[in-house]
C-alpha positions as MATLAB code, in Angstrom:
seq = 'MIYSSAIPTDPQLLEALRAAAARPLSRAERRAQRISFIYSCLDASSGVSKGQIAQALDAAQGLCTAPALGVPDARIPRATNGLAG';
ca = [
     -24.759  -19.534   10.811;
     -27.925  -17.723    9.791;
     -28.415  -14.155   10.976;
     -31.861  -12.772   11.585;
     -32.946   -9.163   11.484;
     -35.670  -10.029   13.989;
     -33.392   -9.202   16.920;
     -34.705   -6.030   18.533;
     -32.180   -3.186   18.554;
     -32.514    0.144   20.292;
     -33.301    2.744   17.590;
     -31.223    5.374   19.410;
     -28.230    3.044   19.366;
     -28.675    2.422   15.648;
     -28.869    6.151   14.966;
     -25.741    6.813   17.043;
     -23.889    4.087   15.108;
     -25.012    5.531   11.757;
     -23.896    9.025   12.798;
     -20.526    7.750   14.010;
     -19.964    5.817   10.783;
     -20.726    8.911    8.695;
     -18.282   11.145   10.597;
     -14.640   11.112    9.516;
     -12.124   10.086   12.168;
      -9.963   12.780   13.695;
      -6.183   12.525   13.516;
      -6.101   11.530   17.209;
      -8.724    8.810   16.667;
      -6.805    7.376   13.696;
      -3.597    7.365   15.743;
      -5.335    5.596   18.646;
      -6.733    2.966   16.262;
      -3.316    2.455   14.673;
      -1.709    1.942   18.093;
      -4.444   -0.466   19.158;
      -4.134   -2.460   15.916;
      -0.361   -2.815   16.218;
      -0.683   -3.798   19.882;
      -3.253   -6.478   19.032;
      -0.896   -8.000   16.429;
       1.963   -8.448   18.893;
       2.584  -11.681   20.701;
       1.507  -11.446   24.361;
       5.038  -12.252   25.479;
       6.569   -9.362   23.479;
       6.562   -7.065   26.499;
       5.828   -4.062   24.277;
       3.375   -1.523   25.709;
       0.984    0.781   23.873;
       3.137    3.671   25.069;
       6.192    2.147   23.406;
       4.216    1.643   20.203;
       3.152    5.296   20.303;
       6.783    6.342   20.740;
       7.876    4.105   17.857;
       5.192    5.565   15.592;
       6.257    9.071   16.543;
       9.885    8.217   15.814;
       8.972    6.634   12.473;
       7.042    9.771   11.520;
       9.859   12.059   12.626;
       7.943   13.398   15.615;
      10.687   12.725   18.154;
      14.416   12.190   18.126;
      14.894    9.779   21.047;
      14.937    6.033   20.277;
      11.438    4.811   20.979;
      12.166    1.391   22.433;
      15.665    1.883   23.749;
      17.218    0.500   20.576;
      18.867    2.633   17.885;
      16.475    1.736   15.058;
      13.254    1.788   17.164;
      11.880   -1.398   15.611;
       8.942   -3.141   17.228;
       9.479   -6.924   17.597;
       7.593   -8.915   14.978;
       4.605  -10.916   16.103;
       5.047  -14.676   16.337;
       1.337  -15.398   16.137;
       1.364  -16.034   12.381;
      -0.065  -12.633   11.485;
       3.238  -11.091   10.471;
       5.312  -12.594    7.710;
];
Protein backbone atom coordinates (compact mmCIF):
# COMPACT_ATOMS: atom_id res chain seq x y z
CA MET A 1 0.00 0.00 0.00
CA ILE A 2 1.29 3.45 -0.88
CA TYR A 3 0.70 6.27 1.57
CA SER A 4 0.31 9.82 0.39
CA SER A 5 0.99 12.99 2.32
CA ALA A 6 -1.62 14.73 0.19
CA ILE A 7 -4.38 13.87 2.66
CA PRO A 8 -5.46 17.10 4.34
CA THR A 9 -5.01 17.07 8.11
CA ASP A 10 -6.19 19.68 10.57
CA PRO A 11 -3.11 21.68 11.63
CA GLN A 12 -4.47 22.04 15.18
CA LEU A 13 -4.80 18.27 15.43
CA LEU A 14 -1.23 17.80 14.22
CA GLU A 15 0.04 20.32 16.77
CA ALA A 16 -1.89 18.62 19.58
CA LEU A 17 -0.42 15.25 18.56
CA ARG A 18 3.12 16.68 18.47
CA ALA A 19 2.66 18.24 21.92
CA ALA A 20 1.26 15.01 23.36
CA ALA A 21 4.14 12.99 21.91
CA ALA A 22 6.70 15.36 23.43
CA ARG A 23 5.19 15.19 26.94
CA PRO A 24 6.26 12.33 29.19
CA LEU A 25 3.48 10.05 30.43
CA SER A 26 2.41 10.36 34.03
CA ARG A 27 2.56 7.34 36.33
CA ALA A 28 -1.25 7.02 36.10
CA GLU A 29 -1.16 7.14 32.29
CA ARG A 30 1.55 4.46 32.13
CA ARG A 31 -0.47 2.26 34.50
CA ALA A 32 -3.62 2.71 32.40
CA GLN A 33 -1.70 1.79 29.24
CA ARG A 34 -0.21 -1.27 30.93
CA ILE A 35 -3.66 -2.45 32.03
CA SER A 36 -5.11 -1.87 28.57
CA PHE A 37 -2.23 -3.74 26.91
CA ILE A 38 -2.58 -6.77 29.18
CA TYR A 39 -6.35 -6.79 28.69
CA SER A 40 -5.95 -6.70 24.90
CA CYS A 41 -3.62 -9.74 25.02
CA LEU A 42 -6.12 -11.91 26.89
CA ASP A 43 -8.43 -14.30 25.13
CA ALA A 44 -12.00 -12.96 25.04
CA SER A 45 -13.23 -16.01 26.92
CA SER A 46 -10.78 -15.48 29.83
CA GLY A 47 -13.39 -13.65 31.89
CA VAL A 48 -10.72 -11.37 33.35
CA SER A 49 -11.72 -7.72 33.78
CA LYS A 50 -9.55 -4.62 33.67
CA GLY A 51 -10.25 -4.21 37.38
CA GLN A 52 -8.85 -7.68 38.07
CA ILE A 53 -5.78 -6.86 36.00
CA ALA A 54 -5.29 -3.67 38.00
CA GLN A 55 -5.54 -5.66 41.23
CA ALA A 56 -3.06 -8.24 39.95
CA LEU A 57 -0.59 -5.51 38.98
CA ASP A 58 -0.96 -3.92 42.39
CA ALA A 59 -0.37 -7.27 44.07
CA ALA A 60 2.67 -7.98 41.89
CA GLN A 61 4.11 -4.58 42.81
CA GLY A 62 3.40 -5.08 46.50
CA LEU A 63 0.66 -2.45 46.59
CA CYS A 64 -1.95 -4.68 48.22
CA THR A 65 -2.00 -7.82 50.29
CA ALA A 66 -5.27 -9.45 49.19
CA PRO A 67 -5.12 -12.01 46.35
CA ALA A 68 -6.01 -10.12 43.22
CA LEU A 69 -8.00 -12.75 41.35
CA GLY A 70 -9.21 -14.91 44.19
CA VAL A 71 -6.30 -17.31 43.81
CA PRO A 72 -3.30 -17.43 46.15
CA ASP A 73 -0.66 -16.53 43.56
CA ALA A 74 -2.73 -13.86 41.72
CA ARG A 75 -1.72 -15.08 38.26
CA ILE A 76 -3.60 -13.85 35.23
CA PRO A 77 -4.58 -16.68 32.83
CA ARG A 78 -2.32 -16.85 29.79
CA ALA A 79 -3.76 -15.80 26.47
CA THR A 80 -4.60 -18.57 24.01
CA ASN A 81 -4.53 -16.28 21.00
CA GLY A 82 -0.92 -17.11 20.09
CA LEU A 83 0.51 -13.91 21.54
CA ALA A 84 1.77 -15.48 24.75
CA GLY A 85 4.25 -18.31 24.67
